[in-house]
C-alpha positions as CSV (number, residue, x, y, z in Angstrom):
1,M,-6.9,-18.3,-2.7
2,K,-3.7,-16.4,-2.5
3,L,-4.3,-12.8,-3.6
4,A,-1.5,-10.4,-4.5
5,L,-1.2,-6.8,-5.5
6,F,1.2,-6.1,-8.3
7,G,2.1,-3.5,-10.9
8,E,-0.3,-0.6,-10.7
9,N,-2.1,-2.2,-7.8
10,R,-3.7,-4.8,-10.0
11,L,-5.2,-7.8,-8.2
12,G,-3.5,-11.1,-8.9
13,A,-4.3,-14.7,-8.0
14,V,-1.1,-16.6,-7.1
15,T,-1.1,-20.0,-8.8
16,P,1.6,-22.7,-9.2
17,A,2.4,-21.2,-12.6
18,G,2.6,-17.6,-11.5
19,V,0.5,-14.5,-10.9
20,V,-2.7,-14.2,-12.9
21,D,-4.3,-10.8,-13.3
22,V,-7.9,-11.2,-12.1
23,T,-8.8,-7.6,-11.7
24,H,-11.4,-7.7,-14.4
25,A,-13.4,-10.3,-12.5
26,L,-14.3,-7.9,-9.8
27,E,-17.9,-6.6,-9.7
28,W,-16.9,-3.0,-9.1
29,P,-14.5,-0.5,-10.7
30,H,-10.8,-0.8,-10.0
31,D,-9.1,2.4,-8.8
32,P,-5.3,2.1,-8.8
33,D,-4.9,5.1,-6.5
34,P,-3.6,3.6,-3.2
35,V,-4.9,6.6,-1.2
36,T,-8.6,6.0,-2.1
37,A,-8.3,2.2,-2.2
38,G,-12.1,1.7,-2.1
39,W,-12.0,-1.3,-4.4
40,W,-9.6,-3.1,-2.1
41,R,-11.7,-2.5,1.1
42,R,-14.7,-3.7,-0.8
43,L,-12.9,-6.9,-1.8
44,C,-11.9,-7.5,1.9
45,R,-15.5,-7.0,2.9
46,G,-17.2,-8.9,0.0
47,Y,-14.7,-11.6,-1.0
48,P,-17.2,-14.4,-0.6
49,D,-19.4,-12.8,-3.2
50,V,-16.7,-12.7,-5.9
51,R,-14.6,-15.7,-4.9
52,A,-16.1,-17.9,-7.7
53,A,-15.5,-15.3,-10.4
54,L,-11.9,-14.8,-9.2
55,E,-11.3,-18.5,-9.2
56,R,-12.5,-18.8,-12.8
57,A,-10.4,-15.9,-13.9
58,A,-7.3,-17.4,-12.2
59,A,-7.9,-20.7,-14.1
60,E,-8.3,-19.0,-17.4
61,G,-5.8,-16.2,-17.5
62,P,-2.1,-16.2,-18.5
63,P,0.3,-16.4,-15.6
64,T,3.4,-14.1,-15.0
65,P,6.3,-15.6,-13.0
66,V,6.1,-14.4,-9.5
67,E,9.6,-13.0,-9.7
68,R,8.6,-10.8,-12.7
69,A,5.2,-9.7,-11.5
70,G,6.4,-6.7,-9.4
71,L,4.7,-7.6,-6.1
72,R,3.5,-4.8,-3.8
73,A,2.4,-4.8,-0.2
74,P,-0.9,-6.9,-0.3
75,V,-2.8,-4.3,1.6
76,L,-3.9,-0.8,0.5
77,N,-4.1,2.2,2.8
78,P,-5.7,0.5,5.8
79,S,-7.5,2.8,8.2
80,K,-5.2,1.5,10.9
81,L,-2.4,-1.0,11.7
82,I,-3.1,-2.6,15.1
83,A,-0.2,-4.3,16.7
84,T,-0.3,-6.8,19.6
85,A,2.2,-6.6,22.5
86,S,3.5,-9.4,24.7
87,N,1.8,-12.3,23.1
88,Y,4.5,-15.0,23.4
89,A,5.7,-16.0,26.9
90,E,9.3,-16.5,25.8
91,H,9.4,-13.1,24.1
92,V,8.1,-11.5,27.3
93,S,11.0,-13.2,29.2
94,E,13.6,-12.1,26.7
95,M,12.4,-8.5,26.8
96,H,13.6,-8.2,30.4
97,E,17.2,-8.6,29.2
98,V,16.6,-6.4,26.1
99,Q,15.1,-3.6,28.2
100,Q,17.8,-3.8,30.8
101,R,20.4,-3.4,28.0
102,T,18.7,-0.7,26.0
103,L,16.7,1.2,28.6
104,G,18.7,0.5,31.8
105,G,15.6,-1.0,33.4
106,V,12.4,-3.0,32.9
107,E,9.1,-1.3,32.0
108,S,6.8,-3.7,33.7
109,W,3.7,-2.4,32.0
110,M,5.1,-3.3,28.7
111,M,5.2,-7.0,29.7
112,N,1.4,-7.2,29.6
113,F,-0.8,-8.2,26.6
114,D,-2.4,-5.3,24.9
115,V,-2.8,-3.6,21.5
116,F,-1.4,-0.4,20.1
117,L,-1.3,1.5,16.8
118,K,1.3,1.9,14.1
119,A,1.2,4.4,11.3
120,P,-0.3,3.0,8.1
121,S,2.4,4.9,6.2
122,S,5.0,2.5,7.6
123,V,3.7,-0.3,5.3
124,S,6.1,-1.5,2.6
125,G,6.1,-4.5,0.3
126,P,7.9,-7.7,-0.2
127,E,10.3,-6.2,-2.8
128,D,11.1,-3.1,-0.9
129,E,14.1,-2.5,1.4
130,I,13.9,-1.8,5.1
131,V,15.4,1.7,5.6
132,L,16.9,2.4,9.0
133,P,16.6,6.1,10.0
134,K,20.0,7.8,9.9
135,E,19.6,9.6,13.1
136,V,18.6,6.4,15.0
137,V,21.6,4.5,13.6
138,A,23.9,7.5,14.4
139,A,22.7,7.6,18.0
140,G,23.7,3.9,18.4
141,Q,20.1,2.8,19.2
142,E,19.3,-0.8,18.5
143,I,16.7,-1.5,15.8
144,H,15.1,-5.0,16.0
145,H,13.2,-7.3,13.7
146,E,9.9,-9.0,14.8
147,S,8.4,-11.5,12.4
148,E,4.7,-12.0,12.9
149,L,1.5,-13.5,11.5
150,V,-0.7,-10.6,10.2
151,V,-4.5,-10.6,10.0
152,V,-6.4,-8.7,7.3
153,V,-9.9,-7.7,8.4
154,G,-12.8,-8.7,6.3
155,R,-16.3,-7.6,7.4
156,G,-15.0,-5.8,10.4
157,G,-17.3,-4.7,13.2
158,R,-17.4,-3.6,16.8
159,D,-17.5,-5.8,20.0
160,I,-17.1,-9.0,17.9
161,P,-17.6,-12.1,19.9
162,E,-14.6,-14.4,20.2
163,D,-16.4,-17.4,19.0
164,T,-17.3,-15.8,15.6
165,A,-14.2,-13.6,15.3
166,L,-12.6,-15.6,12.4
167,D,-15.8,-14.9,10.4
168,H,-14.7,-11.3,10.3
169,V,-11.2,-12.1,8.8
170,F,-10.5,-11.7,5.1
171,G,-7.1,-13.5,5.2
172,Y,-3.6,-13.7,6.6
173,T,-0.2,-12.5,5.5
174,L,3.3,-12.1,6.8
175,G,4.7,-9.0,8.4
176,L,7.7,-7.6,10.2
177,D,7.2,-5.1,13.0
178,I,10.5,-3.2,12.9
179,T,11.2,-1.6,16.2
180,V,13.6,1.0,17.6
181,R,14.5,0.0,21.2
182,S,14.3,3.3,23.1
183,A,12.2,5.0,25.8
184,A,10.0,6.6,23.1
185,D,6.3,5.8,22.7
186,R,5.7,2.4,21.1
187,S,3.7,3.9,18.2
188,R,6.5,6.4,17.3
189,R,9.4,4.0,17.4
190,K,7.6,1.5,15.3
191,S,6.1,3.9,12.7
192,Y,9.1,5.0,10.5
193,D,8.5,4.5,6.8
194,T,9.2,0.9,5.8
195,F,8.9,-0.4,9.4
196,S,5.9,-2.6,8.5
197,P,7.0,-4.8,5.6
198,I,4.0,-7.0,4.6
199,G,3.7,-9.7,2.0
200,P,4.1,-11.5,-0.2
201,W,0.3,-11.9,-0.6
202,V,-2.8,-12.6,1.4
203,T,-3.9,-16.2,1.9
204,T,-7.6,-16.0,2.3
205,A,-9.2,-17.3,5.5
206,D,-11.1,-20.1,3.6
207,E,-7.8,-21.4,2.2
208,L,-5.6,-21.1,5.3
209,G,-7.9,-22.7,7.8
210,D,-6.7,-22.7,11.5
211,P,-4.4,-19.8,12.2
212,G,-3.5,-21.4,15.5
213,D,-1.0,-23.9,14.0
214,L,1.4,-22.1,11.8
215,D,5.2,-22.1,11.9
216,I,6.9,-18.7,11.9
217,R,10.6,-18.5,11.1
218,L,13.2,-15.7,10.4
219,R,16.8,-15.9,9.4
220,V,19.3,-13.0,9.3
221,N,22.2,-13.4,7.0
222,G,21.5,-17.2,7.0
223,A,21.4,-17.6,10.8
224,D,18.3,-18.6,12.6
225,R,16.8,-15.9,14.8
226,Q,13.1,-16.7,15.2
227,R,11.3,-20.0,15.0
228,V,7.9,-20.6,16.7
229,N,4.4,-22.0,16.2
230,T,1.4,-19.8,16.6
231,A,-0.1,-22.4,18.9
232,T,2.1,-20.9,21.7
233,M,0.5,-17.5,21.5
234,I,-0.8,-16.3,24.9
235,T,-3.8,-14.8,23.2
236,A,-5.0,-16.6,20.1
237,V,-6.1,-14.9,16.9
238,P,-9.9,-15.0,17.6
239,A,-9.3,-13.4,21.0
240,I,-7.1,-10.7,19.5
241,V,-9.7,-9.8,17.0
242,S,-12.4,-9.7,19.6
243,Y,-10.4,-7.7,22.1
244,A,-9.2,-5.1,19.4
245,S,-12.8,-4.7,18.3
246,S,-13.9,-3.9,21.9
247,V,-11.5,-1.0,21.8
248,M,-12.0,0.3,18.3
249,S,-14.3,-0.5,15.4
250,L,-12.5,-2.8,12.9
251,L,-13.0,-1.7,9.3
252,P,-12.5,-3.8,6.1
253,G,-8.9,-3.9,5.2
254,D,-7.5,-3.1,8.6
255,V,-4.4,-4.9,9.6
256,L,-3.6,-6.7,12.9
257,F,-0.1,-7.8,13.8
258,T,-0.5,-10.7,16.2
259,G,2.7,-10.3,18.3
260,A,6.4,-10.9,18.2
261,P,7.7,-14.4,18.7
262,P,10.9,-14.9,20.8
263,G,14.2,-14.4,19.1
264,V,14.0,-10.7,18.4
265,G,17.4,-9.0,17.7
266,P,19.2,-6.2,16.0
267,I,19.4,-5.5,12.3
268,Q,22.1,-3.5,10.5
269,P,22.5,-1.9,7.1
270,G,23.5,-4.6,4.7
271,D,21.6,-7.4,6.5
272,R,19.5,-9.9,4.5
273,L,16.3,-11.0,6.2
274,E,14.5,-14.2,5.2
275,T,11.1,-14.9,6.8
276,G,8.2,-17.1,6.2
277,I,5.0,-18.7,7.6
278,T,3.7,-22.1,6.7
279,R,0.7,-21.9,4.3
280,V,1.1,-18.2,4.0
281,G,4.4,-17.3,2.2
282,E,7.9,-16.1,2.4
283,M,9.8,-12.7,2.0
284,R,13.4,-11.9,1.5
285,L,14.3,-8.3,2.5
286,N,17.4,-6.2,2.4
287,V,18.3,-3.6,5.1
288,R,19.9,-0.3,4.3
C-alpha cells in the first residue's frame, strides 16, 4: 500500500483515484496530536495486523484527488532521524571539491561511511517550502540539496542481523537532506526547520519489494542535478539498518536517510526542486 498523512493527520490510502481516508479501519484510537503520535508508531509496528482492514477500507471509501487532499509529511514525530554519510562512491569523490571550495580543505574523516542524527523538528512535508535561514544566506554559505531514499522503521530493535533487517522496515519514502556547507557539526547544519522534507507518502515494504534497485532523480529549475540507482550504494539498506541498530535501538516510526547520491549542489531562494524515486513517489518543492 501507499499510505499518506493528510488534513488533521488522518491516515489515507493512495489509490489511482485519489486519497481514501482509512483512519476508521485502525484497531486503536486515532490521536491527531503530532507530538504524541502513538497511533502512528503503533501502525508502523503493527501494519501486518491491520493491512487487510486498510485494504478493504481503501477499496470502499470515497477518494479525494491527491492535489486537494492536503498531504503532510508521512511520518509523525519520530524519536530520531538517522542519516547516512558517504554512501555513494561518486558522491564521496565530488565532496573533495565541495569541501575544498567551502572549507578550504578536505575533512578526510567525513569521507567514511557512518551514521549521524538530525533533529526530528527539521521534518517538513511535500506541500511545504524549504526555508533557508537568513543568517546563513547573508553569510554567503552554500546550502545544498541531497535527494535520498528514506526508510521508515517498523518493528525496530537492537543489534538487528543484516539478513533479517528488511523484516524490521515498515516502508519507504522520499527525503531531502538539506545541508549547510560549513565547518559546523553535521547535526547542527542539517537540522534547521524544513531541512528534512519527506513525502509524498510511505510505500509499504510489502508493496515496494527490493530497495536495492530504485532510480533516484532530482531537478532544480528544470535542470538535472541528481540521477542514480540505489544499486550503487556502498552500504545497502539491510546493512544500514543493521549497523544503525548496533549503535542505537531503532524504535517504530524512526526514520533513516540512506545517503546522498552524487550531484549535490546549491539551492537559492526562488528555486523549484522536483525529485522522485521509482515505485515510491515524487515531490515538487519551492525554496524561499
